[in-house]
N, C-alpha and C positions, 0 to 999 in steps of 0.2 A: 291632557286638554278633551273636553266635551268634542264629543262625535253628531256631529248635526246634518243629519238628513236634508233636510228643506234648503244647509247651505248647500250642501255636497248639488243638487238638483240645480244652486242659481250660480252655483260656480262651471257645474259643465258640462248646462244648456239641456240636461236630458230633459227631456218632457214627459210628462205620464206616457201620449199615444207612442213615442220614440221610445218606450222603456219594452212596452206592450211589443209595438212590434220586432225590439230584438230578445226578448225570452220565444215567441213564438216560432223566430229561424232558430233561435237555436234548439228549441224542440222537433221542429222540423228538419233539421238534419240529426239529428238521434235516429228518432225514427227514422229514416231515411236509408240511417248506415245499420240497423240495430233489424229490417223486418224481413224476411224473405225476398224483395219485392222482385230481385232476377227471375225464383223460381216461377213467382205469382202471375207475370207476365208474359215471362216465355212457355207458361204451361196452358197458359189461354187460346193457343195458337197449334191444330190438328200437324199445322208443316213441321213447327221446331223440331229439332233431332232433341233428343232426350239429353240432359245433363247429364254426361257420364260420370261415376262415382271411383273415387277414386281414396279408398277405405287406406289400401295398399300401399301410396306416397304421399313418401313427406318431403319441403322446402326447407332446408338450410344453410347455415353460410357457413364455408370454409376455406382455410391459409392455404395457397397453393404451394407445397413441400421441394417438388421433383417434377417433371417433364419429359416426355417419353415423345419425340415426334420420327421414332423411323416411320410410323405407318400413313406417314401425311404423304403425298402429291403433287409436285408445284408442278404450273402449265404457265408459263408466263407470272403474273402476279397473282395468279388462281391456286388456292390452297383445297386441297378434296381429302377425303380417307377420314380419317379418326387417329387422332389425338390422345393419348391418354396420361395421367399425372395422380402423381400421390397427393392427397390435402388434410387435411387435418380440422375435423369441424368442427367450428365455435361456436354453433347455439343449436338448444331442443336438446333432445332425451340422449341424444348418442354424441354429443360434447367433448371433448377430448378423445374419440376417435380415430385411428387412421386410417384413411379406404383407398381405394380407384378408384380413378372417374375418368372413365372413355367421354369423349368431347368431339360431335360430332362434326365436318364441311362439309359440305355439300356444293361450294366451286361461288355458291351467294355471298361475294363479298358484305353486301347491306347487313344481311342476317350474321354470318359464323364470324367467331369469333376465337383466334387464337389466345392461349395463355402463357403466363410466364410466370417463372419460382419468387413466390412473393404478390400474387395477385389475389386474389379477393378476389370468391365464384361465391355464384349462387346454384346447389349444387340437386337435384331430386333425387331420392332415395327409393328406393323400393323395397319392399317390405317381405319378408314370407309366412309362412303359417305360424312360425313360431315368436315372430317380431324382431328378426333378426336382417339386419340390413343385406338383398340380394345382389341388390344393383346397385348405381351411383350413374347417372346422367349426365355432365353438364349443363346447365342455363346457361348462361351469362355472366359479366362482371355483377359482384354483387353490388348494387351503387344504392339501398333506402338510404341508410344514415348518409348520403352528403348528399339527396333528395330533402332529407328532414330537413336537417344544418339550412341547405337553400332559401325552406319555406321560413326558415324561423328564421332566420333575416330578414327576411323579405315582409317577414309578422313584423316585427322588431322600426324594422324604418318606417317601415307604414304608421304603429304608432309613437316614435318621437319626435316625427316630422307632421304628423296631422294631431295627435292626440286623440279622442275621446272619434272624432270623424275615421281616424286609421283606423282605430279598431276596427269599428262601424265594417269596416272596407274589408279590410280581414276574413271577415262576418259573412259577407255576405260571397268573396272571394273563393270560400269554403264551399258554400250552399251549393253557386252553381257549381263547383270541382262535384260534387255529392251529384246530386240532380239530373249531371249529366250523361255520370260514368251507372249511378244507380237505375234513373228513371230513362234519361231518353235514348241512350245506346238499349241497355235489356230490350225496347218498346218498335226499334230499328229492326232488330231479333228480330222479333217474335210476329214479323207482318203488317206493324199496326201503320196506317198511310203514315206514309215518312212525313209528307207537307203540312200534314196537320199535327201529329203530333208536334212537331219542330215549332210551328207556328204557338201551339198552348206552350211548351213548356219555355218558348223563346218569352213568351209574357207573363208567365209567373218569376222567371231572374228578372225581365226587369224590373215589373212593381218592386221587387223584394230589394236589388238595388238600387231603382231611386228613394222609391221610401223610405230606405233602413240608412242612404247617405243623408238623403238632404231633406228627414224628416216626412209625419203629415202634414201638408199644406198646399195650398195653392201651387206653389210652385210647383213642388210635386207632379202635380197633378195634370200641369202644362205640359212637363218635362213624360211623362207618361203616355199622352194618348197622343203627344207629338212622334213619339218615339215609332210606339205602336204604327202610328201613321205612314211612318220611314219604311219600317219591318213588312208591312203590308204590300206597298207597292213595294217594293224590295223583290216579295216574293210573284208578288205576277209575272212581274217582269220575266225576271228566273226562269219561271216555268212556259209565260212565252215566247220567249227567245232560244231557253232552250230546245223547246219542238222548231222552231224554225229554222235554226241550226243541225238539225239533227246529233245530237252531240247522246251518248250514249253513257251512264253514268262504272262500266266498265272501264270507260278510262282511266279513273281514281287507283293510284295503287293499289294494291293487297284487292282489287273486286275479286278477282278470276280463284284467290287462295278462296276468299270469303265463299263463293259458289262453289266449291267444291270441296268446304268443308259437313256439307249439308242444305247448305241454305238457297236450293234452287230457284222456289220462290219467291227472293225479294227484290222488291225495287231497286233496285241498284240508281236506275236513272231518278227517280222522284229522290232518289239520299245524294245526288250528285247536286240535284237545284235546291233541298232542303241545305244541303250545306252552305250552299251559295249566300241566304238570308242569315241564317245564324251568325257566318262569320262577321258579316258587318253591324249587327247589332251593334257592337259593343260601342263598334264608330258610332252609327245613328242615334244611342243613348251620350253620346257623349257632347252631340252638336244639341241634343235636343235638350239636357242640364244648362247646356250655354248662355244659349235663346231662354231660358224660362229663367234661371237667375239673372239675366241681362236687365231680362223686362221687369221681373220682379224689383230693380233696386232702381228700376228711371221713376216706375210707378210710385216708390216709396220717397223717393227725393223732389216727385211732380206730381203731385197728387192731381192735379188739376188737367194734367194733360189726358185729350183727348183720345180716343177710339184709332184713328187711321193715322194721326202722329205718331199716335204707339208703334205698331205695326208697322209705319212706318222706317221706326228704328230698328226695330226685331228682323228687318230686312238689311236694313244694315250693317250691323253685330253677325249677320247668317252668312254674309257677303266676306268680310273677315275672313270669319272662322274655314266657310267649305272652301275659301282659297289652297287652304293648305292640309286641309283633313283629306283631299281624293288625293293628290303625291304622298301622303302620310299611305293612304291602303293601299296606291300605288308601291313601294319600298318593299309595304311588307308583304302582300303578294309575290311582287316578283324575286325576294331572297328568297321561298323555299322554292322555286323551281328554275334557283342560277345554274345549279350541275347541269341543264337541261340545254340553257341557250347556250351553254360553254360547248354539247357536243356536235348541237346545230351548228358555227360557229366555227370549229376546228373542221368541220365537217365538211366547209363550205357550199352550204345548203340552201339557196336560192330565197330569199324576202319572203315574194309568192310561193312557195313551196311549204314556209315555216308556216305563214300565215289560215296554210288551208288544213295546218296538220289539224288532226281530232283530240289529242294533248293540248298543245298549242292553242286549238282554238277552244277551248275546254276555258284553261287558266286566263284568254283572254274574258268569255264570259263569265269569267267569278270576279273579274277588276274592277270590270265595267257594267255586271248590274248592281256589282257592289256598290258601288259606287254612286249610281242612283237616287237609293236610298237617303249616300250622304245630298248630295242638291237638293230633295228635292225634304227632307226634313225638316231644313231651316224655315222655308217659307211657311209651312202647314204649322208649325210650332207658333211662330209671330202671329202667326191668325189667328190659334186658339188664344195664345197666352192675348192677345188684343181685346178679343170676348170674354174671355173671363175675368183678366182684371179691370175693363172696364165697371163688373160693377164689383167690385169692391176698391175702401171706402180705406185707406191706415187708417190706426186707433187714434192716434191724434188728432185725425183731422176730418170725422167723424160726427 
């Protein structure tokens, strides 16, 4: 059977613009992965600590053979001290060697790991001048293989159930992760203005996701303009109410650790506020795309519809969408601080005290202000869609 590129394009609805965007995204991912962006971004700031060279260390996967807990000290449910265990290296140039590993426990249950025989561990090896192992320290359980399997299953499910669209969704997922890890976070560490850099990054990610999934179309333009309007309003409200409520970024977990690591110059409050509209941008994008796609379908089926009835239809669609989406956002946020709420309830803390606690107020601000964008993006997208679609006529009705 002869292969026909034209038949392939028609059967898969892969337009030229879509193909170009897909290629550009793939090229961008490759460049982001292999260019030394972290060094370039951090090196641009005089306040940023120099990246420490670690030529004498290597990280490997090892299998725990036997453990020695004689130097562990337990106080209640907390363990401190050192755990020693014998392990067999399974990766790298030292594969097959048996080593003695030390595992330091500080008493912080959220950070400490106690190993058992048969576990897979990530080990940091320190080498001497003769390239021999001088010491070995446990980092944590080795989970990379399981994480890769989960990502593969996720990508396969997307492709199986959504076809080409699922493949592009997986590509946008990879692009978003790479941009956040290779650009956004180093820029934060480099002392760049967190709100400005976050807004730029969200703009780029939103552009890629909407036009990669929805195609180069009026529908994509409406969805993008609506999304960015919602994100901009969320950023404004986050900055305004964050200042009004006097919430500092140090309320977030690991903030002090970051400061003590040599990054005292960072604006933690701005990073916290930027995180509010970053977190809500995905849901805002969903609503904008839902309304843009629905209004496009209305125009296709009723090409003579006037602008105001069209906008009104967008409003009606938006009401149904945001009614469930705001609750979804509340559940998504509340799930991340369930333990905190349980502690306060277990201690019998009065509700008035709870609502005025800084870390509770921070989560309240995160949830409610994040929902502002969801509520406002619906009518804004409906108006934008009505204006843009009013000058567009489906081909068969020209």
